[in-house]
C-alpha positions as CSV (number, residue, x, y, z in Angstrom):
1,M,43.8,34.0,-20.4
2,K,42.6,37.0,-22.4
3,G,40.1,39.4,-20.9
4,S,39.1,39.9,-17.3
5,L,36.1,37.6,-17.1
6,K,35.3,36.3,-13.7
7,P,34.4,32.6,-13.5
8,L,30.8,32.1,-12.5
9,S,30.1,30.4,-9.2
10,V,28.1,27.1,-9.1
11,K,25.1,28.9,-7.6
12,Q,25.0,31.5,-10.3
13,I,25.2,28.9,-13.1
14,A,22.4,26.9,-11.3
15,Q,20.3,30.0,-11.0
16,Q,20.7,30.7,-14.7
17,R,19.8,27.1,-15.6
18,I,16.7,27.2,-13.3
19,D,15.5,30.4,-14.9
20,I,15.9,29.1,-18.4
21,L,14.2,25.7,-17.6
22,F,11.3,27.4,-15.8
23,E,10.7,29.7,-18.8
24,Q,10.6,26.6,-21.1
25,A,8.3,24.7,-18.7
26,D,6.0,27.7,-18.5
27,A,6.0,28.0,-22.3
28,V,5.0,24.3,-22.9
29,G,2.9,23.9,-19.7
30,K,-0.5,24.0,-21.4
31,T,0.3,22.2,-24.6
32,N,2.6,19.4,-23.3
33,P,2.2,18.8,-19.5
34,P,4.5,15.7,-19.4
35,L,7.4,17.7,-20.9
36,A,6.8,20.5,-18.4
37,A,6.9,17.9,-15.6
38,E,10.3,16.7,-16.9
39,Y,11.6,20.3,-16.9
40,I,10.4,20.6,-13.2
41,K,12.2,17.4,-12.3
42,T,15.4,18.7,-13.9
43,I,15.0,22.1,-12.1
44,Q,14.7,20.2,-8.8
45,K,17.8,18.1,-9.5
46,V,19.9,21.2,-10.5
47,A,18.8,23.0,-7.3
48,M,19.7,20.0,-5.1
49,S,23.0,19.3,-6.7
50,A,24.1,22.9,-6.4
51,R,22.7,23.1,-2.8
52,F,20.6,26.0,-3.9
53,P,17.1,26.5,-2.6
54,L,14.4,27.3,-5.1
55,P,13.2,30.8,-4.8
56,P,9.6,31.2,-3.5
57,K,8.4,32.5,-6.9
58,Y,9.2,29.1,-8.4
59,K,8.5,26.9,-5.4
60,R,4.9,28.2,-5.3
61,R,4.3,27.2,-8.9
62,I,5.2,23.5,-8.3
63,C,2.8,21.0,-6.7
64,K,4.5,19.5,-3.6
65,H,2.6,16.3,-4.0
66,C,2.8,15.3,-7.7
67,G,5.5,17.7,-9.0
68,A,3.3,19.3,-11.7
69,L,3.7,22.8,-12.9
70,L,0.7,24.8,-11.5
71,I,-1.0,27.0,-14.1
72,V,-3.9,29.0,-12.8
73,G,-7.1,28.1,-14.6
74,F,-5.6,25.1,-16.3
75,N,-4.6,22.6,-13.6
76,C,-4.7,24.9,-10.5
77,R,-7.5,26.6,-8.6
78,V,-6.7,29.6,-6.4
79,R,-9.0,30.9,-3.7
80,I,-8.6,33.4,-0.9
81,Q,-9.8,32.3,2.5
82,Q,-10.6,34.6,5.4
83,K,-10.9,31.9,8.2
84,R,-8.6,32.4,11.1
85,E,-5.7,34.2,9.3
86,P,-6.3,35.4,5.7
87,H,-4.5,33.0,3.3
88,I,-4.4,31.8,-0.3
89,V,-5.3,28.2,-1.1
90,A,-4.0,26.8,-4.3
91,T,-5.5,23.4,-5.3
92,C,-3.8,21.2,-7.8
93,L,-6.4,19.7,-10.0
94,N,-4.2,16.7,-11.0
95,C,-3.8,15.3,-7.5
96,G,-6.1,17.4,-5.3
97,Y,-3.3,18.7,-3.0
98,N,-4.0,22.0,-1.3
99,S,-1.1,24.4,-0.6
100,R,-1.7,27.4,1.7
101,I,0.2,30.7,1.6
102,L,-0.4,33.0,4.6
103,L,-1.2,36.7,3.9
104,R,0.4,38.3,6.9
105,K,1.4,41.9,7.3
106,K,4.9,42.5,8.6
107,K,4.7,43.4,12.3
108,E,5.5,47.0,13.0
109,R,8.3,47.6,15.4
110,V,7.1,49.0,18.7
111,E,9.6,51.2,20.3
112,I,9.5,51.6,24.1
113,E,10.3,55.1,25.3
């Protein structure tokens, strides 16, 4: 073997494929939603087969109910709610599913003297 190239691990290859597929899904999301949905299904299959959890930045852009790519202003409505705890509500306009993301500050450490 020439060179000192390290073989990539399965998780690194999966991460690269997920990044590429998500960029492609994002590019065709408005013009061809069924193709974007196929890309999303492929992303989920790659993540499951590699036993690799999807990062939150991708997971939040996928509807948990219908699997559509959420594009703000096109098929997704985003609102900020102040009831109880402040949170963001993203509504999928395809199926009507509401996903909530809490907006919590990290608790400061209290040191006892």
